[in-house]
N, C-alpha and C positions, 0 to 999 in steps of 0.2 A: 443682440437679443434684448427683449424688453421684459422688465419685471416690475409689476405694479406702477407702470408709467415711467420707470427709470431705465435707462440703457445700462445693461450690465457690461462692464468692461474688464478686461484681463490685462495686467501689466506684466510684460516679460522682461528679461534681463536687458534687452536692447532698449526698451522703453525707459527703464530706470537709468541706464547709461546716458541716454539722450537728455533726460531731465537734469541729471547731475552736470552734464556738459553745458547745458543751457545756463544753469546757476553759476558755474565757474566762469563762463563767458561774461555774464553780467557783472560778476565781481571784478574780473580782470579789466573790464572796460572802464572801471573807476579807480584804477590803481594809482592814478596821479594824486589821489587823495587817500588818507586813511579810511578804511572801510566804514568805521563807525561814524565818521563825520561827512562822508559823501552822501549825496541824495539817494543813491541806490542802497547804500548801507542802512540808512535810516528806514527806507521802505522795507528792506529785508527784516529788520528788527521789528517793525510794525507788524509785518505779516506773521512772523514766528510767534510773537507774543499774542497776537490776535487769535491765531489758530489754537494756541494753548488755552486761551480763555474760552474758546468754543468747546473744547473738550471738557472744561470745567462745567459749562452750562448743561451738558448732557448728564454728567454725574450728579450735579446739584438738583436737576429736575427729577431724576430717578428717586433720589432721597426724599425730596419734598412731596412727591406723590403719596408718601405715607400719610400726609395730612388728610387725605380723602378716606382713609380707613375708618370704619365705625368702631374704634376700639378705645375711645377717650384718650388718644394720644400715646398709647402704649408703644406702638412701633416707631412713631416719629421721635418720641423722647429718647428711646434707646439709640436710634440713629444719630440724634443730635449729640448724645454723649460720646458715641464712638468717633464721630467726625471731629470732635474737639479735644479728644484725649489720646487717640491712637497715634503713636509717635510718627510712623511713616506719613500718615495723613497730615499731621501738623507740619512736617517738613514741606510737603507739597503745598500746604496753605500759605507758607511763607513765600514760596515761589510764585504763588498766585498773586499775593499782595504786591510783590515786586513787579510782576508782569503788568498789573493794572497801572501802576505808577509809570513804568517805562513806556507802556503803550500810550498813555495820556500825554506824557512829556514829549515824546517823539511826534505825536500827532500835532501838538501845539507848535513845535519847531518847524515841521513841514508846512503847516498852514501859514504861519507867519512868513516863512521863506518863499512860499509860492506867491503870497500877496505882494511881497517886496519886489519880486521878479517881474510882476505884471506891469505893462506900460500904463501911464496915467490915462484915466478914463476907461480902463478895462471894465471896472465894476459898474459903469453907468449902463442904464437900460435894464433889460430883463435877464442878462447873463447869457451864458452859452446855451442856446436853446437846443443844441444837438445832444447835450448831456442830460441825464435824468436828474430829477429834483433831489433824490437822496444822495447821489454822488456829488452834487454841488454843495450839499449841506451836511456833510459827514461831521464837521466840527461842531455844529449846533446839536446834532443828534448825539454825538459823543459827550457833549457837555451835559445834556439832559440825563444821560445814563450815569455819568459820574456823580451828579448831584443825588440821583436816586440811590446809588451805591452807598454814598456817605450816610444818607438817611436810613437805609436798610441796615447797615452795620450798626448804627447807633440804636436802632429800635430792637434788634434781636441779638447780634453778637455781643455788643457791649453790655446789654442788660443781662444776658445769660452768664457772662463772665464776671461782671462787677456790680450789676444792678440788683433789683428786687424781684427777680423771677419767682413765680409761685412754686410751691413744693407739691409733690404727689408721691403716694406710696401705692404700689400695685401688689395685691396679694392674690396669687393664682393657685387654685387647687390643681395639682399636676395630673391627677387621675381623671378629672372631669373637664378641666379648662375653665371652670367658673372663676370669675375674677371680681374681687372687691377692691374699691378704690377709696383711699383716704387722701383728701386734697386740702390744701391750705393756701391762702393768698400770701402767706409769708413763710420764709424758711424757718423751721424749728430751731431753737437755740442749740440743741444737741446734734444738729445735722453736721456731719463732717465729710461730706462728699458722697458720690454715687456708691450705692451698695447693692449687691445681689446675693441672696443666701436662701437656703432651703431648710425648713424646719417642719417636721411632722407632715411631710407631703405637700407643704405650701411654699411656693416660690415667692419671695418678697423682693421687690425692687424699690429702692428709695432714690429719688432723683429730682432734679429741677424740672418744672413743668413748662417747658418751652412751648408746647402745644397750646396751653391755656393762654400764654402770652401772645401767641399768634392770633388766636381766636378773639382775644380782647382788643388787640390793636386794629384788626380789620372790621371792627364795629364802627369805626370812624369813617364816614363817607368821603372825607377829604383825603385821607390816607389811601383809601381804595382808589380814588380818582388819580392820585399821584402814581400809584403802581400801574394802573391801566395805561396812562400816558407814557410812562417810562417803557412799558413793554411795546407800545406802538413805535416809540423811538428805536428800541432795540431791533424790532422787525425791519424797519427801513435801513438801519445801520448794517444789519447782517446781510440783507439782500444784495447790497453793493459790496460790503467789506469781505465777505466770505470768498466770492469769486475773485475779487481783486487781489486777495492775499495769495491765492494759488497762482494767479497770473504772474505776480511778482516773483514767485519761486520757480517759475518756468513751466508750470502745468497749464500751458495754453494751446496744446495740440488739439486738433478737431476731434480726436478720439475721446478726449477727456472733458472737453469744455462743456459739453451738453450735460453730462452727469454731474459735474461740479456745480454748474449753474442751477440745475434742478435741486440738488442737495441744499444749496445755499438759500434758494427761494422757499421751498416747501418744508424742509426740516427746520432750518435755523431762522428762516424769515416768517414762517407761518405757524408750524406745529409747536415749537418750543415757546415763542412769545405768548401764543394763545393759552398754552398749558399753565404758564406762570401767571398770566392775567386771570385765569379762572380761579386761582387760589384765594385772593382777596375777595373776589365776587362771591365765591362759595360761602365764606365765613360771614360776609356782610348780610347776604340774604338769609342765611341760616339763623342769624341773630334777630331778625325782624319778627 
């Protein structure tokens, strides 16, 4: 059955059993070596951490879409506070940081190992013409993404936590929804953290203005260009990596491969990178 161009599939108990059996077979095939140090074990870890990072991309995109709301950052700033202070989310964020590091380290180990195993002269010429460009350059694409992540974290996460993020106060009349905003480029000396309270029918929220920080940062065309290039790298990385991760885990049956390939190309390789790239472009052209 087709749904919006995707083949809808149903996984029954026998399918799940077959998949688990395939994964077990792959693990047992490398039992001569400890799982974590075998080539298959490294690929399994790469796949699991990569798919976890894919799930983060979806959540991160949904939250960042609040940037497009015409509310002077009200929704996005509340989202930013929630994501950085809600304890379960903070725990998941630590798992995310660990996954990024593990994914990058194991990618480097596998890349160096593959190069060392190749015969002399293998890299001469144009390479393996039967493989796609993105599959041959996953290391380069991953490096671009890693540099981008470090820049992104410094510009927003670090500034939000430890830097000079602007301050904003939202005063909303609860009966009418009318909102007044008091903004400042510096945090007031008496600010002691996020506050929300109601007084005389007016809801007041005092918080750091990450929305303004985002808008200011994306006025720089060079930063915007960096983000667009990074999202292009992410697109090519995901088109190959998403399907490859499922294949490593044993999801390579003809019933699933078409759906997984379509999901990897259109959702993670096209829609998500384009949506992220649209954000810096939106603020840049809005500032002109």
